C-alpha positions as CSV (number, residue, x, y, z in Angstrom):
1,M,-40.5,-297.4,22.9
2,I,-38.5,-296.8,26.1
3,Y,-41.8,-296.7,28.2
4,S,-42.7,-300.1,26.9
5,L,-39.4,-301.5,28.1
6,A,-39.1,-299.5,31.3
7,M,-42.7,-299.5,32.6
8,D,-44.5,-302.4,30.8
9,C,-41.5,-304.5,30.6
10,S,-42.7,-305.7,27.2
11,I,-40.0,-306.6,24.8
12,P,-42.4,-307.3,21.8
13,Q,-44.2,-304.0,22.2
14,A,-40.9,-302.1,22.6
15,E,-39.5,-303.9,19.5
16,A,-42.6,-303.0,17.4
17,L,-42.4,-299.3,18.5
18,K,-38.7,-299.2,17.7
19,Q,-39.5,-300.4,14.1
20,Q,-42.1,-297.8,13.7
21,L,-39.7,-295.2,14.9
22,I,-37.0,-296.3,12.5
23,E,-39.5,-296.3,9.6
24,K,-40.6,-292.7,10.4
25,D,-37.1,-291.3,11.3
26,I,-36.1,-290.3,7.8
27,F,-33.5,-287.8,9.1
28,H,-31.9,-290.4,11.5
29,G,-32.4,-288.0,14.4
30,F,-33.1,-290.9,16.8
31,R,-30.1,-293.1,15.9
32,R,-28.3,-292.2,19.1
33,S,-31.2,-293.0,21.2
34,I,-31.5,-296.4,19.4
35,Y,-27.9,-297.2,20.4
36,I,-28.9,-296.9,24.0
37,F,-32.3,-298.7,23.5
38,D,-30.7,-301.6,21.7
39,A,-28.2,-302.1,24.6
40,L,-31.1,-302.3,27.1
41,L,-33.1,-304.5,24.7
42,L,-30.3,-307.0,24.3
43,L,-29.7,-307.1,28.1
44,D,-33.5,-307.6,28.7
45,K,-33.7,-310.4,26.1
46,G,-30.8,-312.1,27.8
47,D,-28.5,-311.8,25.0
48,Y,-25.7,-310.7,27.3
49,Q,-22.8,-311.4,24.9
50,G,-24.7,-309.6,22.1
51,C,-25.2,-306.7,24.4
52,L,-21.4,-306.6,25.2
53,N,-20.7,-306.8,21.5
54,H,-23.1,-303.9,20.9
55,L,-21.5,-301.8,23.5
56,A,-18.1,-302.5,22.1
57,A,-19.2,-301.7,18.5
58,H,-20.6,-298.3,19.7
59,E,-18.0,-297.5,22.4
60,A,-17.1,-294.1,20.8
61,F,-20.7,-293.0,21.1
62,F,-21.1,-294.2,24.7
63,R,-17.9,-292.3,25.6
64,S,-19.3,-289.1,24.2
65,T,-20.9,-287.9,27.5
66,Y,-20.7,-289.0,31.1
67,D,-24.3,-290.1,31.2
68,Y,-23.8,-292.4,28.2
69,L,-20.6,-293.6,29.8
70,F,-22.5,-294.4,32.9
71,I,-25.0,-296.4,30.9
72,Y,-22.2,-298.2,29.1
73,Y,-20.4,-299.3,32.3
74,H,-23.7,-300.1,34.2
75,T,-24.9,-302.2,31.3
76,Q,-21.6,-304.1,31.1
77,L,-21.7,-304.7,34.8
78,H,-25.2,-306.2,34.5
79,C,-24.1,-308.4,31.5
80,Y,-21.2,-309.8,33.3
81,Y,-23.2,-310.3,36.4
82,F,-25.7,-312.4,34.5
83,L,-23.0,-314.3,32.6
84,N,-21.4,-315.1,36.1
85,Q,-18.2,-313.6,34.8
86,H,-17.3,-312.1,38.2
87,E,-13.7,-311.2,37.2
88,Q,-14.8,-309.2,34.3
89,A,-17.6,-307.5,36.3
90,E,-15.1,-306.5,39.0
91,Q,-13.0,-304.9,36.3
92,V,-15.8,-302.6,35.4
93,L,-16.4,-301.4,39.0
94,P,-13.4,-299.0,39.2
95,A,-14.6,-297.1,36.1
96,L,-18.1,-296.8,37.6
97,L,-16.8,-295.6,40.9
98,K,-14.6,-293.0,39.1
99,L,-17.8,-291.6,37.6
100,K,-19.3,-291.4,41.2
101,Q,-16.6,-288.7,42.0
102,L,-18.1,-286.4,39.4
103,K,-20.1,-283.3,40.4
104,K,-23.9,-283.9,40.4
105,K,-24.3,-281.5,37.5
106,Q,-21.9,-283.6,35.3
107,L,-23.7,-286.9,35.9
108,S,-27.4,-287.6,36.0
109,G,-28.7,-290.0,38.7
110,L,-29.5,-292.7,36.2
111,Y,-28.7,-295.6,38.4
112,S,-28.6,-296.2,42.1
113,W,-25.1,-296.4,43.7
114,E,-26.5,-298.7,46.3
115,E,-27.5,-301.2,43.6
116,I,-24.0,-301.0,42.2
117,E,-22.6,-301.6,45.7
118,G,-24.9,-304.5,46.2
119,I,-23.7,-306.1,42.9
120,K,-20.0,-305.5,44.1
121,F,-20.7,-307.3,47.3
122,Y,-22.4,-310.1,45.6
123,L,-19.4,-310.6,43.3
124,Q,-17.2,-310.7,46.3
125,G,-19.3,-313.4,48.0
126,R,-20.4,-311.0,50.7
127,N,-24.0,-311.7,50.5
128,K,-25.2,-310.2,53.8
129,K,-23.6,-307.0,52.7
130,S,-25.0,-307.3,49.3
131,V,-28.6,-307.7,50.6
132,E,-28.0,-304.6,52.9
133,A,-26.9,-302.5,50.0
134,F,-29.8,-303.6,47.8
135,E,-32.2,-302.8,50.7
136,R,-30.9,-299.3,50.8
137,V,-32.1,-298.6,47.1
138,D,-35.0,-296.3,47.1
139,T,-37.5,-298.3,45.0
140,T,-39.8,-295.3,44.6
141,L,-37.4,-293.8,42.2
142,L,-37.1,-296.9,40.1
143,N,-39.2,-297.9,37.0
144,N,-40.7,-301.4,36.8
145,R,-37.7,-302.7,34.7
146,E,-35.2,-301.4,37.3
147,Q,-37.4,-302.8,40.2
148,A,-37.5,-306.2,38.5
149,Y,-33.7,-306.4,38.1
150,L,-33.2,-305.2,41.7
151,F,-35.6,-307.8,43.2
152,Y,-34.1,-310.5,41.1
153,M,-30.5,-309.6,42.1
154,M,-31.5,-309.1,45.7
155,G,-33.2,-312.5,45.6
156,R,-30.0,-314.1,44.3
157,S,-28.1,-312.5,47.1
158,Q,-30.7,-313.9,49.6
159,L,-30.4,-317.4,48.2
160,A,-26.6,-317.3,48.4
161,A,-26.8,-316.1,52.0
162,G,-29.0,-319.1,52.8
163,H,-32.3,-317.3,53.1
164,L,-34.2,-319.5,50.6
165,A,-37.9,-318.4,51.4
166,E,-37.0,-314.6,51.0
167,G,-34.8,-315.2,48.0
168,N,-37.5,-317.2,46.2
169,R,-40.1,-314.6,47.2
170,L,-38.0,-311.7,45.7
171,I,-37.3,-313.7,42.5
172,K,-41.0,-314.4,42.1
173,E,-41.9,-310.7,42.6
174,A,-39.1,-309.8,40.1
175,R,-40.6,-312.2,37.5
176,L,-44.2,-310.8,38.1
177,I,-43.0,-307.2,37.4
178,G,-40.6,-308.0,34.6
179,T,-43.3,-309.7,32.4
180,T,-41.2,-310.5,29.3
181,L,-37.7,-309.8,30.6
182,H,-35.3,-312.7,30.3
183,I,-35.1,-312.9,34.2
184,K,-38.6,-314.4,33.9
185,T,-37.2,-317.6,32.4
186,V,-33.6,-317.8,33.8
187,G,-32.8,-319.9,36.8
188,A,-31.7,-318.3,40.0
């Protein structure tokens, strides 16, 4: 289920596997994993407001560990980024940066801090700095889904900085990797 989304970037396959898991999970042992999966799925489908609503509805769950809280804030940041709600996105950043101060044992390296910094600079209209931050992300540590989002956001920053050829190239690459992700259809 997660592999289908993270590596294959296949929303239909991931949804089918989720349904199979739900049918076989008679003891509801995977319910918590499904909360996280549903947030990622809604984001990938481009239902950003639905994703924000899902996060709000399950906020108590997401606040139960630092890793879940990291997922919560990072997903919120992405939703606001794609909704072009810069003010709300910037309100999420202090909470994310507070998590950065935790010891490495307390917080898994689920997301790249350079990517978060790139989003921050983009929101501030500092597109050159945004591109520089995105370029510092170690793409060898990313799955296909994460690469697709990174290249898409980096492409948008390049376009905003006036580098049309490079911006369009990155967005095209993101769409090739993110086969069924919403970024395949949304305009830059």
